[in-house]
C-alpha positions as CSV (number, residue, x, y, z in Angstrom):
1,M,0.0,0.0,0.0
2,I,1.9,3.0,-1.3
3,P,0.2,6.4,-0.7
4,D,-0.1,9.2,-3.2
5,W,2.7,11.7,-3.7
6,D,1.1,14.4,-1.7
7,V,0.8,12.1,1.3
8,L,4.5,11.1,0.9
9,V,5.6,14.7,0.8
10,L,3.6,15.5,3.9
11,L,5.1,12.5,5.7
12,L,8.6,13.5,4.6
13,A,7.9,17.0,6.0
14,A,6.6,15.5,9.3
15,A,9.6,13.3,9.5
16,G,11.9,16.3,9.0
17,V,10.1,18.4,11.7
18,A,10.2,15.4,14.0
19,G,13.9,14.9,13.5
20,W,14.5,18.6,14.2
21,I,12.5,18.4,17.4
22,D,14.4,15.3,18.4
23,A,17.7,17.0,17.8
24,V,16.8,20.1,19.7
25,I,14.6,19.0,22.7
26,G,13.5,15.4,22.1
27,G,10.0,14.1,21.6
28,G,9.8,14.1,17.8
29,G,7.6,11.0,18.0
30,L,4.8,13.3,19.2
31,V,4.8,14.7,15.6
32,L,5.6,11.6,13.6
33,I,3.2,9.1,15.2
34,P,0.0,11.1,14.6
35,A,1.2,11.9,11.0
36,L,1.7,8.1,10.4
37,L,-1.7,7.3,11.9
38,I,-3.4,9.9,9.8
39,A,-1.6,8.9,6.6
40,F,-2.4,5.2,7.1
41,P,-5.8,5.0,9.0
42,G,-6.2,1.2,8.5
43,A,-2.7,0.3,9.7
44,P,-2.3,-1.1,13.3
45,P,-0.9,1.4,15.8
46,A,2.0,-1.0,16.5
47,S,3.2,-0.5,12.9
48,A,3.2,3.3,13.4
49,L,5.1,2.9,16.7
50,G,7.6,0.5,15.0
51,T,8.1,2.9,12.1
52,N,8.7,5.8,14.6
53,K,11.2,3.7,16.5
54,L,13.1,2.8,13.2
55,A,13.2,6.6,12.3
56,A,14.5,7.4,15.8
57,I,17.3,4.7,15.5
58,W,18.4,6.0,12.1
59,G,18.3,9.5,13.4
60,Q,20.7,8.6,16.3
61,A,23.0,6.4,14.2
62,P,25.4,9.2,13.0
63,R,25.9,10.8,16.4
64,P,29.3,10.3,18.1
65,S,29.7,7.7,20.7
66,P,29.9,9.0,24.3
67,T,33.1,6.9,24.8
68,R,34.9,8.2,21.7
69,G,35.4,11.6,20.2
70,S,36.3,14.5,22.4
71,P,38.6,13.9,25.4
72,P,37.1,13.9,28.9
73,S,36.8,17.3,30.6
74,R,39.1,18.2,33.5
75,A,36.1,18.0,35.9
76,A,36.1,14.2,35.4
77,W,39.6,14.0,36.9
78,H,38.8,15.7,40.2
């Protein structure tokens, strides 16, 4: 079940806004989950939650690991 182009563009916009919200303050799923449920009204809610989780995982994948990257601050040594 592939939606029309206009629905895909709106889902892409919702995913972009959700990603920005996740990057700034967290909670982007509050934007993406309702958009998915509106775009696919017949889909089970578990599918929308799984799709949101997959988007969140891919959004966090490029971030640096907390154990690698910048050296520890001096406060950690005191």
